[in-house]
C-alpha positions as CSV (number, residue, x, y, z in Angstrom):
1,M,33.5,23.8,-8.4
2,K,33.0,26.2,-11.3
3,R,35.5,26.8,-14.1
4,A,35.9,29.3,-16.9
5,R,38.2,29.4,-19.9
6,L,40.7,32.3,-19.5
7,S,40.3,33.4,-23.1
8,T,36.5,33.7,-22.6
9,L,37.1,35.5,-19.2
10,H,39.0,38.3,-21.0
11,A,36.0,38.9,-23.4
12,V,33.5,38.8,-20.5
13,A,35.6,41.3,-18.5
14,K,35.0,44.0,-21.1
15,Q,31.2,43.7,-20.5
16,R,31.4,43.4,-16.7
17,G,33.5,46.5,-16.0
18,G,36.8,47.3,-14.3
19,G,38.1,45.1,-11.6
20,Y,36.2,42.0,-12.8
21,L,39.2,40.2,-14.3
22,E,41.4,41.0,-11.3
23,A,38.7,39.7,-8.9
24,C,38.4,36.5,-10.9
25,L,42.2,35.9,-10.9
26,K,42.3,36.6,-7.1
27,A,39.4,34.3,-6.2
28,G,40.2,31.4,-8.6
29,K,43.1,29.1,-9.2
30,I,44.6,28.7,-12.7
31,S,44.6,25.1,-13.9
32,R,47.9,23.2,-14.7
33,D,47.5,23.7,-18.4
34,G,46.9,27.4,-18.0
35,Q,43.7,27.5,-20.0
36,W,41.1,27.4,-17.2
37,I,40.5,29.2,-14.0
38,I,38.7,27.2,-11.3
39,F,36.4,28.7,-8.6
40,D,34.8,27.2,-5.5
41,A,31.0,27.8,-5.4
42,A,31.1,30.6,-2.8
43,A,33.7,32.6,-4.7
44,H,31.9,32.2,-7.9
45,A,28.6,33.3,-6.4
46,Q,30.2,36.3,-4.8
47,I,31.8,37.5,-8.0
48,R,28.6,37.0,-10.0
49,R,26.7,39.1,-7.4
50,Q,29.3,41.9,-7.4
51,Y,29.8,42.2,-11.2
52,N,26.3,41.3,-12.5
53,P,25.6,43.4,-15.6
54,H,21.9,42.8,-15.2
55,K,21.4,44.4,-11.8
56,T,18.0,45.9,-11.2
57,I,17.8,49.3,-9.6
58,S,15.2,49.5,-6.9
59,L,12.6,52.3,-7.3
60,S,13.0,53.5,-3.7
61,A,15.3,53.0,-0.8
62,R,12.5,51.4,1.1
63,S,11.8,48.7,-1.5
64,G,15.5,48.0,-1.6
65,E,15.7,47.6,2.1
66,R,12.6,45.3,2.0
67,A,14.2,43.2,-0.7
68,R,17.4,42.8,1.2
69,A,15.5,41.9,4.4
70,Q,13.5,39.3,2.6
71,S,16.5,37.8,0.9
72,A,18.3,37.6,4.2
73,A,15.3,35.9,5.8
74,G,15.1,33.5,2.8
75,E,11.7,34.8,1.7
76,V,10.7,35.2,-1.9
77,A,9.5,38.6,-2.9
78,P,6.0,38.5,-4.6
79,R,6.2,39.0,-8.4
80,R,4.4,42.0,-9.9
81,K,1.7,40.8,-12.2
82,I,1.8,42.0,-15.8
83,G,-0.8,41.7,-18.5
84,L,-0.9,38.9,-20.9
85,G,-0.6,41.3,-23.8
86,D,2.7,42.7,-22.4
87,A,4.0,39.2,-21.8
88,I,3.3,38.2,-25.3
89,H,4.7,41.4,-26.7
90,K,8.0,40.9,-24.7
91,I,8.5,37.7,-26.7
92,A,6.9,38.5,-30.0
93,G,8.2,42.1,-30.3
94,P,11.8,41.3,-31.2
95,I,10.6,38.7,-33.7
96,A,8.1,41.2,-35.2
97,K,11.0,43.7,-35.5
98,A,13.2,41.2,-37.3
99,I,10.5,40.3,-39.9
100,R,9.4,44.0,-40.2
101,W,5.8,43.4,-39.0
102,P,3.5,46.2,-40.2
103,C,2.0,46.8,-36.8
104,L,5.3,48.2,-35.5
105,K,6.3,51.8,-35.6
106,S,9.0,52.4,-38.2
107,D,11.5,54.0,-35.7
108,G,13.5,50.8,-35.2
109,T,11.9,49.9,-31.8
110,T,9.4,47.2,-30.9
111,D,6.7,49.9,-30.1
112,L,3.3,49.3,-31.7
113,K,1.4,51.8,-33.8
114,P,-1.3,53.2,-31.6
115,D,-4.2,52.4,-33.8
116,S,-3.1,49.1,-35.2
117,L,-4.9,45.8,-34.7
118,C,-1.9,44.5,-32.7
119,A,-2.1,47.4,-30.2
120,R,-5.8,46.9,-29.7
121,T,-5.3,43.2,-29.1
122,R,-2.5,43.8,-26.7
123,A,-4.7,46.2,-24.7
124,R,-7.5,43.6,-24.5
125,L,-5.1,40.9,-23.5
126,N,-3.6,43.1,-20.7
127,K,-6.9,42.7,-18.8
128,V,-5.7,39.1,-18.1
129,K,-3.0,39.3,-15.4
130,V,-0.2,36.7,-15.3
């Protein structure tokens, strides 16, 4: 059983798009005190799949069909390997932006200056695949 506070559900509905709140109210049952909505596991999973704000878009129809076939068969799709430099930058980039690290471009993104020591280090570390 899953449960969610109704006041929180209204805030989340703004992020998840139209129809989310209605689907939750239809699939769940409101508690006696009126503050919670209770879902069974299957209804909760179905709503999360349908209204996931972090859906990934497949690059081609073929890869999407392959992913659906693998998930239906219970197989796990192989992960695409990335370089160690990119993996570190994914974590360290937002931190560097927050502390205004000098290796970053000054355009407000986490992009590195092309000739900086950080960019050269990232390129060397990308030779190691993780």
